[in-house]
C-alpha positions, 0 to 999 in steps of 0.5 A: 500499499503506498504510503506519502506524506504531505511534507508542504503543510508545516507541523503545529509544532516543530519536532526539533525545537526539544533540539534548542536553537543553536542547534536548529540553527545549525541544521539551517545552515547545513544542506538538509535544511535546503534538502528538506524545504525545497527538494524532498516535497519536489521528488517525484515519487509518483514514479514509483506508485506503479511498483506498490499497490495503492489499496492491498498490502503492507504500507510502505516506507513514505517514500519520499523520504525513500526517495530522498534517502537514495540521494543521500546514500550516494552523496555520503558514499555509504553502504546499505548497513552505513544508510541504516544507521545514518537514518536511525540514529543521524538528526540531521539525516531524520530533518532533511527527511522530515521524519518525525516520529520516533517510532521505528515504523518511521525512523527505522529501514531494514536494508532489505527496503534500502535493495529493493527501492534502489532495485526499482530506481536502477531497473527503470532507469528513474535516475535521471529524473531525481538529478532533474528534478533536483537540478531544476529545483537548484537552477529556478531557486538560485536563479542559475545562469545557464548560458555558459557551460563547461563539459569535460569526462572523467572516468569511474572504475567499479569494483572489479579487479584489474586482470591481466590478459593471463589472469583474465583467461583464467577467471573467466574458465572458472567462472564457468566452471563454477557455474557448470559444477553448481548447475550440471553436474553431471555434465562437469564430471566428464571433463575430468579432474586434470582440468578442473583442479587446474582451474579449481584447485586451492592454488589455481589463482596464485599459479596464474598470478604467478607467471612470469614475464618469459612464460606469458605468451606460453600460458597464454597460449594454454589457455587459449586453448583451455577456451576453445576446448570448452566453447567447442564442447558444449557450443551445441550442449542448449542447457549449458550454451544459454549459461551467462558465463559461457557466454562469455568464454564465447565472446573472450574466444572472438576477442582475444583469439584468432579459429583458423581450419587446418588440414588437420583441424581447427586451430586457436592463436592468441592475438596480440595485444595491439589487435585486440579492441578497447572494447574487449571484456576486462573482467567477467564479474564485470562484463560492461567494462571496456579499456580507455587507452589513457585512463585504462579500465572502467567507464566514464561520466560525462559533466555539463557544468553552469560557470561563470566568468566573474571574478565575484563568484555570485553565479552557482556552478551547477551540474545540468547533464551528466551521463555514463558509457563505456570508458573506450567512447571518445569524448569527440561524440559526446558534445552533441547529445549534451546539447540537445539533451539539455537544451529539451530541459531548457538550461540549453547552453550559449557558449560551451567551453571545452577541450580538444576532443570536444572540439572538433570541427564538425561538432563546433559547425553543427552547434553553431547552426543552432546556437552554440558557440564552442570555444575549444582548442582546434586538435592538430593532426601529427603529420602537420608540418610546423608551418601551418595554413593558420601562420597565412594571412586569409582574406575574409572569402577563406584566400590566401594572401600572404605566406608567413615568408612575407610572399604573395601568390602568383595566382588562386586556382579553384572554387569556394569548396577546394583551392590552391594558392601557388608561389614562385619557386624560386622565392621559396627555394630561398625562404628560410621556412621552406623546410617547415612549410607545406606547399609542393614542390614543382618545376616552376612553381609551388602550391598548397592546399586547402579546403572550406574545414582548413579555413575554418581550422586556421581562423580558429588556431588564429583565435587561439593566439589573442587574449580574448580566446586565452581570457575567455578559456582560462574557465573551463580549468574550473571543471576539473574542480568539479572533476575532483569533488566528485571523487572527494566528497561522493566517491565516483571514481571507484563506487562499490557496484558493477554492471553499466546499470548499477555504476550509471545509477551511482554516477548519476546520484552523486552528482545530484548531490553534489548539486544540492551540497553546492548549494549550501555552500553557495546560499550560505557564503550569499547569506553571510554568517548568522542568516538563513535562507534568502528571502524567507523566515527560518523555521525555528522562527516561523515555528514560534511565529505561528505557535504564539498566533495560535495560542493568542488564538486560543486564550482569547476564546477562551476569555470570551466564552467565560465571560459569556458563561459568566454574563450568562449565569447572572442572567439567570439568577436574576430570573430566578430571584 
C-alpha cells in the first residue's frame, strides 16, 4: 500500500525544537535545511506508484523519504548498513527527510528495503528523473544562468579486479566451471579432474598470478586452447550454451583469439596485444566495463556544468548534464548529445567551454547552426609541419593573401570548396622556413591546397593566439574542481557496484548530491554568517510565530467564552430571583 506524507504542510509544533536554538541554527545552515525545504516535497514519487498497490498489501515506507534516502546515500558514499544507521540515528538525516516520529515504523528502514527500492529505481532508469528534478529545482531557486557551461569527462572504476590477459582467461574459465558444477554436475564430472583442478584447485589463482613475463606467451596460448576446447565442447549443448558464463567464454574467444581451419582441424592462436579491441572483456565480474588507452579499465561519465566568467563567485556552479558510457567512447561524440539533452530541459547553453577532443570541426559547425558557440582548441594532426595554414594571411573569402615569409601568391585557382595557392619556387627555395612549409614543389612553382574546413580550422587557430580567447578559455579549467569534488566528496571514481546499470545509478545520484552540497555552500556564502535561507524566515522563527499566534487565539477564545458563560449565569440568577 502506497504511503506518502504531505511535506508542504508545516507541523503545528516544531518536532525539532527540543534541540535548542543553536543546534537548530546549525541544521538550518546545513544541506539538510535546503533538502527539507526545497527538494524533498518535489521528488517524483509518482514514478514509483506503478510498482506498488494503492489499496492492498502492507504500507510502504514513506516514499518521499525513501527517494531522498537514496540521494543522501550516494551523496555521502555509504554502504546499505551505514545508510540504515544514519536514517535511524542521525538527526541531520531525519531533519532533511522530515522524519518527525520516533517509532521504528517511521525512523527505521531495513537494508532489504533500501536494496529493493534502489533496484526499482535503477532498473527503470528513474535516477535520471531524480537528477533532473533536483537540478531544475536548484536552478529556479538560485536563478542560475545556464548560458555559459563547460563540458568534460571523468573516469569511473567499478568494483572489479584489475586483470592482465593471463588472469582474465583464468578467471573467465573458472567462473564458467564453477557455474557448470553448480547447475550441471553430471556434465561437469565428464571433464575430468586433471582439467578442472587446474582452475578450481586451491592454488589455481596463485599459479596464474605468478606467471613469469618470459612464460606469459606460452601460458596464454595454453589458456587459449583450453578456452577453445570448452567453447567447442558445449556449443551444441542447449542448457550449457544458454548460461551467461558460457557466453562470456564465447565473447572472450572471439575478442582475444583467432580460430583457423587447418587440414588437421581447427587451431587457435591468441591475438597480439595491439590487435585486441578496446571494447573487449576486461573482467568476467563486470562484462560491461571497457578499456580506455588514456585512463584504463572501467567507465566514463560526461559532465556539463554552469559557470560564470565573473570573479566574485556570484554564480552557482550547477551540474546540468551527466551521462555514463563505456570507457572506450571518444569524447568527440559526447558534445552534441549533451547540448540536445540540456536544450530539451531548458538548461541549454549558448556558449560551451571544452577541451580539444570535443572541439572537432563537425561539432563546432553543428553547434553553431543550433545557436551554440563552442570554445575549444582545434585538434592538430600529428603529420602536420611546423608551418600550417593558420600562419598564412587569409582574406574574408578564405583566400591566401600572403605566406609567413611575406610572399604574395602568383595565382589562386579552384572554387570556394577547394583552392590552390601558387607561389614562385625561386622565392620559396630561398625562404628560411622552406623545410617546415606545407607547400608542394613542382618544376617552376610551388602550390598549397586547402578547403573550407581547413580555412575554418586555420581561423580558429589564429583566434586561439589572441588574448580574448585565453581570457575566455581559462574558465574551462574550473571543471577540474568539479571532477575533484565528485571524487573526494562522493567517491565516484571507485564505486562499490559493478555493471553499467548500477554504475549509472550511483554516478547520477552522486552528481545530484554534489549539486545539493554546492547549493548549500553558495547559499551560506551569499547570506553571510548567522543568517538562514535568504528571503524567508527560519523554520524555528516561523514555527514559534505560528505557535504564538495559535496560543493567542486559544486564550482569547477561552476568555470570551468564560465571560459569556458568566454573563448567562448572571442572567439566570436574576430571573430566578
